N, C-alpha and C positions, 0 to 999 in steps of 0.2 A: 532425234527430234521427230522423224516420221512416225516412230512408234508412239510417241506422246500424242501427236495430232490424231493418229488413228484411234487411240484410246479415248480421247476427248470426243471425237466424232461418234464413236460407238456409244459412249455414255449419253450424249445428246439424243441419239436415236432411241436408246432404251428408256430414257426419261419421258420422251414424247410418246412412245408407244404405250408405256404404262399409264400415262394420263389419258390417252385416247381410249384405252380399254376400260379404265375405271369410269370415265365419263359416259361411255356407251352403256355400261351396266346400270349406271344411275339413271340415264335417260329411259332405258327400257322399264325401269321400276317406277317411272313417273316423276323423277326428280328434275327440277329446272335450276335449282341452286344447290350446290354441294358444299357442305361445310367440313373442312379438313382440320381436325383439332389436334394434330400432333406433327406439325411441319418443322423440320430442321432447317434453319435459315442460314446456316454457314456453309459456304462452299459453292462450287460450280453447279452441282445438281440443283440447288435451289434457284440459281440464276436461270437455268434451263426451264425449270418448273414454272417460275413466275412469268417468264417470257411467253411460254406456250399458253399458259392459262389466260394471259392478257391479250393473246393474239386474236381472239374471236373465232378460232377454229374449232373449239370444243362445243358440244351441244348442250353444255350446262355452264352456268356461272360458278365461280369458285371463290369461297371465302376461307382464308387460311387463319389458323391460330398458331403462332410461333411456339415451339416447344422450348420453354425457357430453362428447363433443367439442362438440356443439351447446350444451350447458349451460355449459361453461367459457368459451364465447365471450362470454357475457353476465354470468356470475356468478363471484364469488370461490369458493375452496374452501369457505370457511365458509358462504357463502350457498347453494352447491350442496348441501352436507351438510344444511343445514336444510330445503331443498326436498325432497330424497329422503326424509328422515325424516318429513316431513308427508304424503307419499304413503301411508305405511303406515296412516294413519288412514282412508283411503278404501277399504282392502282388505276383502274378505269372501271367502266360499268360491266366488265366481265371478270375482273379480278379485284377482290376486296381484302383489306386487312381487318380481320375480326379481333376478338379478345385474345389477350396473351395467356398462354396456358401453363399452369403449374399442376403438379400431382402430389397430393398429400398422403395417399395410402395406396394399397393394392386392390385386389378383387375379393369379394365375399366368397365366391365359390372356390377360389384358390387359397382361402384361409390367410390372405395377406392384407385384408382390410383391417383397419384399427377399430376395434369395438370397445364400448364401455362394458362394465360389469353387467351381466355374468359372462360376457364373452361368447365364444362359440358353444352352442348347446351340446355338442358331442365331446366337449372337453379339450378340443384342439388348442394348441398354444395360440395366443392372440397374435394378430399381425402387428406390424410396426409402423409407426408414423414416419413417413418420409420427410414431412415438414411439420414442425411444431409451430405454435403461435408466434414465437419470437422470430423464427426464420421466415415465416410468411410475411410478417410485418416488414422485416428488413429487405426482403426481395421485392415485395409488391409496391411499397410506398413510393419509391421514385417514379414508377410508371403511373400510379394513380395521380400523383401530383402533376405529371405531364399530360394528363387527360386521357390516358388509355383505359380501356375496359379490361378486366381480368376474369379468367375462368379457372376455377380450382377444382380439380378432380377430388372428390371425397365420397367414398362409398359407406364406410362404417360410421357409426354414430360418434365415436371418439374423434375421428378425423373431422367430422362435420362440426363438432364442438370447437376444436382448435381453429378451424377455418372461420367460423362465425365470430369467435372472440377476436381473431386477428383482423378480420374485415371491419369489425366494430371500431377497433383502434385506428385502423387506416382511415376510415371515413371520418372519424371524430377529429383526427389530426389535421385534416384538410377537407372540410365539407365541400361536396360537389353535387349539384342537382342532377338527378337521373344518371348516376354513374352506371347503374345496371350491371354491377359485378355479378358473376354467376357462380353457382356450384354445379359441377357436372356429375351426373348420376344421382347423387343425393338420395340413395336408396333407403337408408335407414333413418330418415328424418323423423324425429319425434314431434308431437304436437307443440312442445315448448320450443324446439328448434325452428319449426315453421313460424311461430310467433316472432322469434328473433329475426328470421329472414324477412318477414313482412315489415317489421319495424325499420330494418336497415335498407330496404329497397333492393334486396338480393333477389335475382331471378334464379329459377331452378330448371335444369334440363334433365328430366327423368329418363332412366334407362328402362323403359316399359317392357322391352323385349325379354328382360330377365324373368318376368312373371311367368312366361311360357317355358323358356329354356331351362331355368334353374329354380322355378318356384317350388317344385316338390322337394328338391334338395334343401332349399332354405327352410322349408317347413319341418323337415325331419332331422337335418344335420348341421346347418350353419346358424340360422337365427332362432329356430324354434317357432312354434305355432303363432304366438301372440305377435312377435315382431314381424314375422313373415306376412301375416294378414294385413299389416299396415305399411308394408314396404312400398316404395314408389308412390307416395300419397298424393297423387296428382289432384284428386278431387278436393281434398282438404286444402291444398295450396291455393287452388282457384277460389275457394270459399273465403280465404283470408286475403284475397286481392293480390296474390303473388303472380308475376308474369312467369309462364311456364312454356316449355316445349317438351317433346318426347323424341327419343332417338334410338338408333340401332347400334351405335358404337362400332360400326363396320371398321375392320373386318372381324370383330368379335362375333357379331351376328350380321347376316346379309342386309344390304341396303334394300329396304322395301317399306316405304311409308304406309302403304295400306295395311301391311302386316303389323307395323308398329301401332297404327290406329286400332286394329283388331285386338291387340294385346291390352291396350289401355281401356278399351270399351268393355271387354269381356273378362279380363284378368283370369284367364283359364290356363292351368298348367298342362304339362304333357299328359298327365293321367286324368285330366278332366276336372280337377278340383278348382273351385272358384276361390281365389286367394284375396279375400277382402272385398266383398260385394259393395260396401259403402264407399270404396275408393274408385269405383268405376266411373269413367267419363262417359258422357253422352256422345253419340257419333258426331254431333256438331262441335262439341268441345274438343274432341280428338282431332277432327279435321282442322279446326283453328290452330291447334297445337303444332301441327306439321306444316302450316302455311303462315298465317299472319303471326302466330305466336313465335315460330322460329325466326321470322324476320325481326320481331321485336327484340329477341334475345341477342341479335347482332346489330342493333341500332339501325336497321335497314327497312323499317316498316314504311318509310316515306317513299321507297322505291320498289319494294318487293312485298309479296305475301298476300296480295288481294288484287282482284281485277278492278282497277279504279282509274279514272281519267288522270293522266299525269304520271302514272307509274310505268314500269318497263314492259308491260304486256306479255308477261310469262304466265302460262297456265298449262294444266294437264287435262287431257280429254279421257274420260273413263267410259266404259261400256254401260255402267249402271250408276245410279245415284247412291253414294254411301250413306246418305241421310235417311233413305227410305228402304234400303236393302235390309234383309235380316242381319242383325249385328254379327251373328256367327259366320256370315258369308262375306264380310267386308274384305277379308284377306284374299278372297278368290276373285274379286272384281278385275276384269282385264283392263290393262292400260292400252288405250287406242293410240295415243301419241302425246307429244308435248309440243308446245309453241314457245319460242324464245324471241322476245322483242317483236312479237307479232308475226314471226316467220316459223312455219312448221319445221321441226327438226327431223 
């Protein structure tokens, strides 16, 4: 028994230390609320995670999205629903339950995203759907009916098609005002898919960092020029009235909201190519996307995302104004510090 208790104690300390380190990295990058979109909610590690996140000891607020694939491996729909409902009882103003997370395909640069014809431009075998329309409906519908928000990872345009068709059926079967279901990454959204998202009230969380890190590869090897130029179509989404945010998908790329803004504003690749000038956001649009836009995508705009009387008084102090700085210098603006609930961190 002593060995068991020693192991439990070590696990508790490891979980706490990992959260502390991650929160400090986020704080240094200017983050006040950290959204964790792949949290495994079964077991003692999550108990330690949720307790520490809710304790008020971290310099950031935490919003979790339970990883539903992992949950369904061990629980029925009814058991999973009961579990996520119970998590609400652990929440406070430091620890929030966000949308429930599903994954419908892989990554474009890894050739595991599901693409429509003509597929990958270098002739690589197409990626595979992890979830088709019927499976998404079966998995998501009980949670939609229970009032939860869902976020579905879909990179490739075929995965986006399946996700939109499934969400159309889910919403039609049990209409709900402002469900704000989301597609995560949404990198290969076509104009027609954007129209469908706008009609359904689907929010989009774009992976803007991809434009820099893998933009050249997408142009030459994965999507080809035409599709790469309109990838991560944040401007088009805004023009259609869609709620958006932009993100780093850490640890795929580092947490750095100013860098993510820079990517969305400039759409510059590693080689300096501008990948779709017409999809560039203005600095103000990009700033909103990482602040109030992000809060809206979590149904938290009444508490977070702007400096307004009655909200939680979180903000970031920068050495320069990103709205007047040379757009190519936004990523280099120093973070002076952050304030959480009116208290400097």
